[in-house]
C-alpha positions, 0 to 999 in steps of 0.5 A: 783374266789378264796377265796383269791380274794374275801378276797382282794376285801373285803379289798378294800371295807373297804378302799372305805367305810372308805374314803367315811365316813371320807369325809362325816363326815368332822372331824372324822378319822378312827383308825386301829387296826390290829389283829391276830387270834390264830387259823389262820388269822386275820383282820383290825378293823377300828373305828371312834369316836367323829366325827362331824356326827358319834359319834362311828362306825366301819368298820371291815374286817376279814379273818380267817381260821382253824378248824371249831368250834364244835358248828358250826359243830353241827349246820350244822349236820356235824360229821367229822372235816373240815377246814373253811375260812371266810372273810367279812366286817361288819359295824355299825355306831352310829351318834351324832344326833337323826335325823341321823339313825343307820346303819348296813351292813355285807357282807361275804363269808364262805368256807369249806374244804369239798367243801361247800361255800356260801355268806351272808350279808345285810343292815338294817337301825335303825332310832331313829325317823322313817321318812316315806320319808326316809324309802321309799328312803332307801328301793327303793334304795335296791330294785333297787340294788336287781332287777339288779340281780333277782327281787325275791331277794328284797321281799325275803330278805326284809322279811328275814330282818323283821323276823331276826331284830326283838326284840321278847321280845319287839314285835318290829322290831329293825328299818325299816329293809332292806335286809338280806340273808344267805347261798346263794349257787350256783344252776341252776339259778346262779353261783359263779360269779353271787352271788359274783357280787350281794354281791359286789353291796350290799357292794358298795351301803353302802357308797352312802346310808349312806352319803345321810342320813348324808348330808340330816339330819346332820344339822337339829336341835333337842331338849333334848327330842329327844336326850333322845329318841335316848338313849332309841332307842340305848338301844333297839339296844343293847338288840337285839345285845346281846339277839338275834343277832346270830353273836354276840352270836356265837362270844362271845360263841366261844372266838372270839375277844371281842373288834371287836364283841362288836364294834356294841355297842353305846357309850352311851345308856339308859333304862327307866322303863316302858317307854310310849310315849306321845299320838300323839307324834313323839315318839309314831308314831315311835314305831307304825312303828316298825313292820314287813311287812310294804311295804316301796316301 
C-alpha cells in the first residue's frame, strides 16, 4: 500500500468519527477549516464547540511533506537531508459534564525518502472522576482490539501509555492511561499490511468507545463542587500538554500550525494554589488512582 492510500483512509476515518460524534451529541456540529502548509501538504481541522455533550473538541486530519526539519534529523541521528511524508488523525474532546471523561486519540504514519517508515498512535482516557467500572470497560475494550493482532501489544502499549502520559512534576498520571505506541516498523513477525490493519482497528475503536461514555454519563446530575474539580483536572491536562507532550512541543518549536496544535486545550481551566481534596472524598479517591501500573483488566 502507498502513503497516498494510507492518507486517504485517514480522511475517511475523520469523516466516520465526526459523523458518529455529531449523532451522539445531538446538537453540536463540526466546522471545517482547510489549511495549507507552506513547505508542502496541509490538512482539514474540524472543531466542535458548545455541543450538548461536547463543550470543545477537534478531529484533525493532516498530510504534510517536505524537507525533514533539522530537529527531527538530529533526533534520529541523521546527517544527510531527507524528505518526509506524515499523515494521521488526532483527536481531543472536552465534555460539558465533569462526569464524562476527556479523551485523546492519535493514529499516524511517517515515511522518509530513505525508505524508512513507521506507524504510531494510541488512545488514552482522562476522567475528571475515576470510576473503576468505566476504567475496566475501557481497558478491556482496548485489550480485545490489541489481542486480535498480537497478545503482546496490550501489556506493552499499556505500560508505554502509563509512562508517557505522566505529569512528572505532579507525580501523577494524566488520567487512567490506555495504549500508546510509536515507531512500529515491519519485522520478521509482521508486514506493513498487518501493522496498518492494527492501526485501522485502533482508529475505528474510537467512536464506539467515546459514544459509549457519552450515552452512559451525559444525563447524570452533578454539583458545583464537581464542576470546580473538573476545572482543576483540566488544568492538569493543560500542564501535561504544554510541559511534556512531544507533539505539542515539537509543533510549536518548529513553527507548526498553532491553531491546530493548541486545539487540545480546554475552553476553560483553573488552578488553585496548593489544592488538597477533602479526606475520604471522591476527589481524593480519584487523585489516589492517578498512578502507573494499575491493572484495569
